[in-house]
N, C-alpha and C positions, 0 to 999 in steps of 0.2 A: 504494500500500500504506500502511496505517496500523497503529499499534500501540496497543492499549488500555491506558490508565493507570488508569482507575477506572470502575466501573459501580455506581450507587447506586439502590436502590429507595426511593421516596418515597410512603408511603400518604397519601391525601387523602380528604376528604369535602366535596363541593361541593353546596350546596343547590339544589334545583330551583325554578323559578319558581312552580310549583304541583304538587300531587301528580299522579302518573300512575297510574291504576288499570288493572290488567290481571289476567287470571286467575291466582290464587295469590298476588298481592302488590300492595301499593300503595307506590310509590316516592316518597320525599320528598327524597332526597339521592343523589348519585353517589359511591359508595365505591370509588374506583379506586386504581391504583398507577401512578405516573409513574416512568419510568426516565431517569436522567441518565447518559450515557456520555461520557467524556472521553478523547481520544487524547493521544499524547505531545507534540503541539504546543499543547495547551490548547483545541483545538476541542471543542465540546460538541454532542452529538446527543440528541434527546429522543424518547421513546416512551411509550406508555400502554396500559393495559388496564383495562377495567371488571370488577369482581368480578361473577360470575354463577353462584352455586353451583347453581342449578336448571337451568342450561344446559350448563355444562362442568365442574361440580364444584369450581370454584376460588373460595375466599374471598379477601378482601383479605389477611388474615394469611398464608394459604397461598401467595399469589403473592409476597409479600415474601420469605418463606423460600425459595421456588424461585428467585427472581431472585438472592438472595444466594448460593445454592448455585452457580448458573451463573456468577456474577461471579467467585467464587474460582478458577474454571477458565478464565476468559476474560482475566483481567488478564495483560498481557504478550503476549497472542496477536496474531498478525499477521492483519489483515483485508485481503484482496486485492480481491475483486469482490463485487458483489451476489449473483451466482449461487453463490458459495461459502458464503454465510451459512447456508442450511439444513444443509449438511454440517458446519458448525462448531457450530451450536446444537443440532441434533437429538440427538446422542449424549450431551449433558450431563445430561439428566433425562428420565424417561419421561413422556409425555403433557404435562400442564400447558400447554395451548395458549395461554392468555391471557398467562401469564408469558413464554413464548417469543416471542409476538407483540410484546410491549412491548419486549423486548430487541432483536429483529430490526429493528423500526421505528427505534429509536434508532441502531442501527448503519447502517441505510440512510441516515438523516439525516446521519450523519458522512461516509459514502462520498460522498453527493451534494455535501456542502460541500467535501470534498477534491478532487473531480473537477469541480466547477462545474456539476453537472447536477441538475435537479429530480428529485424522486422518480419522477414518471411516466416520465421517460426511462430510469431504472434498471429500471423494470418492463416496458419494451418499447416505450415511445413513446406519444405523445398521439394518440388517435384522434378526439377531439371537443373542441371549445372549452369546453363546459360540459355538465352532466348534470342531468336532471330530478330534483327533490327531492320526497320523499314526507314528509308531515306527519301525525302521529297525531291522532286524535280519541279522547280517553280521559278519562272522569270527567265529573261534572256531570249535570244533568237532560237529558232529551231536548231540551227547548227550548234549553238552553245549548249542547248539542252541535250542533244545527242552526244556531244563531247563529254558533258557531265555524266551521262549515263555510262558511257564507256569507262571513264575514269573511276567512277564509284565501283563498278563491277570488277575492275582490275585491282581495286583495293580490298576486295573480298565481300562487298555488300551483296546480300542475297535477296533483297526486296526493295522495289522502287515504287513511288507513288507520284503520278503526274497530276498537277493541279490544273483543272479544266474549268469551263464555265465563264471564261473571260473573252476569248477571241472568236467564239462562235463554233457551231457544230462541225463544219467542214475542217476548220483549222485544228480543232481538238482531235478529231479522228485521225488526221494526218500526223499530229504530234504523237499520239498514242502508238500508232503503227511504227513510226520511225524510232521511238524510244524502245518499244518492244523488240524491234529488230536489232538495235544497238546493244541491248542488254544480253541478248542471246538466250539459248535454252537453259532451263533450270533456275532462272531468276523470276521471282514473282513480280508482276507489274500491275498496278491498279490505277484507277483514275478517280479523282475526287473533285466533284463540282461544288462542294460547299454551298449547296442550295442555289447555285448560280444560274440554272436554266429555268426558263418558262416551261410549262408542261409540254407544249408542242416541240420545243427544242430537246427536252429530255427524252421524249419518245423517239425522236429522230436519231439522237445519238445512241440510245440503247438498242435500237433496232439493228444498228450496224457495229456495235461495240465488239461483238464476237469476231468480226472480220479483222480487227486490229491485233488480236492475239492477247489482249489483256486478260487478267484473271478475275477482276470484279470491278463494279462501278459503285462509288460511294456518294450518297446523298445528292441525287441529281436535282431534286426540287425542294421546295420549302418543307420544313419539318412537319407541319400539320397536314400536308397533302398526301395522306396515306393512299388515297384512291389512285393518284398518278404514280406513286411509288409502286403500287401493285401492278398497274398497267405497264410500267417500265419493266418490272420483273417478268411479266408474261411475254413481253416483246423481246427480251434480251437473252442472248445465248450464254451469258455469264451471270453469276449471282449479283444481286443488288444488296448493298450494305447501307445501314443507317448510322448516322453520327449525331448531327444536331437534333434528331428526333428521339434520341434515347436519353431520358433524364430520370427514369424510374423503372422499377420492376414491372409496373402496369404497362408502361409504354413498350417495353421489350415484348411482353405477351401480346400486345395489340399488333405490333409489327409482324409477329409470327403468325397470329391467327388470321390476319387479313391478307397474308402473302405479300406484304409491303417490303419485307427484307428477309434475306436468308442468313444474315449475320450483321454485325455492327461493331462500332468502336466504343470502348469503355474508357471513360475519363473520370478521375477523382473529382474534378470541378463540376461535372454534370451530376454525379450521383451522390456527392456529399462526403466522400472519403474513401479510404482504402478498403475498409470493411464492407462498404456497400458495393464496391467494385467486385470483391470476392463473391458476394451473394449473387450479383448479376451474372458473373462468370459461371457459377454453378448452375444457375437457371438456364443460361444459353446452352451449356453443354447438355443438359437434360432435354432440351427442345431440339437438339440436333442443329443448332445454329453455329455459324462461324464466328470466331472471336478475334478482334484486334484490340490491343491495349495501346492507349496513346496519351501523351502529354500535350498540352496546348503549346502552340508555337508562340513564344519559346519559354522554357522553364530553366532555372538554374540547376546546379548540381544537387540542391536540396530536394525539390520535387522529382528530379530525374532519378535520384537514389531510391525514392519511394516507388517509382515506376519499375525500376530494376528489381526490387524485392517482389513486387506484385507479379512481374513477368516470370519469375521462377516458382511462384506459388499458385497461380491460376490453374485450374484443372485442364483447361484447353486454351491454346494460343496458336491456332493454325493460320491466322492472318497477321502474324508478326507484331512487333512493338515499335511504336513511334516515340523514341526518346529524344527530346528536343534540345538538350543542353549544347550539343555540338553546333547548333546554329548561332550561338552567342559569340560575340567578340571577346568576352571575358566572363569570368565566373567568380562567385563568392566562396566557393568550396575549394579547398586546397588541392584535392585529388578527385575531380569529378569522374563519374562513370563515362567511359568512352566505348566506342564501337571497335571491337577487335575481331578480325576474321568474320565480319558481318554479324556479330552477335554482341550482346551485352550480358554482364553478370553483376550482381549486387556487390556493394562494398563489403569487406570483411568487418567483423566487429559487432558490438551490441547496438541495438536500435537501428537507425539508418546507417551507422558506420561511417559518418562523415565528420569533417572538421571545417567549420566556417571561419574564414579569415576576417576578423573584425575590420581591419584596414581596408580590405577590398570591399566589404559590405558598405562601409561609410562612403566610398566613392560614388555609389549608385543610389543613395537615399535621396528621395525627392520630397 
């Protein structure tokens, strides 16, 4: 058991190595909130959530306010087990899944340190030594994207995702085909529209997506448009995945029951924490759905460490892991998780297994 002494919300803005273009936005920096939780012994746990107003409605300022609201009610609280955290955190504020995820991960880090267990042990145990990593292809000319694909594959990357929904259906089909050809056999290639298509565009793309050789199409239309998602699935020779549409267990069930998606992307900032991601992963496995695990573009080594622990604990992970710290120009963690031979593995040690550099963190506080 531990007793909480303080919980601090720290807003940061960390530049990306280069802009990431996706439907509806171009990202140049990660505007995130880092949580620092301290217990009565002086031990410190870390958590993080990326702001994603178009995904879960949370801005950076909103998350800071929500975390401060929760902190007022958590100071002095006794934390017993990992399983007790959802019951402790959920009643504090409605929705706000990113803010809740950042707090939960910080408390899981503390519990792990106090008990000497890595995060993946608190989540149910390690099922694999490492997990395949998925890397984005987003921005630049077609020639540059093809060159990126070839370079990444030569470095050992095993899965690529093409960001579509910006240039139009014909251009996106050509990009997918070219990148698929450049990647070569044995490399998974998917296409993510981030809700960027109108229904007629989505149907036109999905009807021909199989011809490009890609493996699945992610979130072609708006999250609430399950009818068009289902129509795309019926027209498409490859599976349809949901991302922005999956915020709860009920939404996973609805996508499955309506035929709107054969799989989907799980994020802590959508579901409210690592424990909820584990619950969702178990459900998707039981339903025969494909599973991708993802961080929001982009997260520092704090959230990325949590993703790496989840990646080895989830019962199924056949659509790879999007771990986004490598897109940052700098990090607040001294030894962040990296992609090696196309895979990631969690840090060694108790809790998250990371060390945050205070001087680096101070550079990015806003």
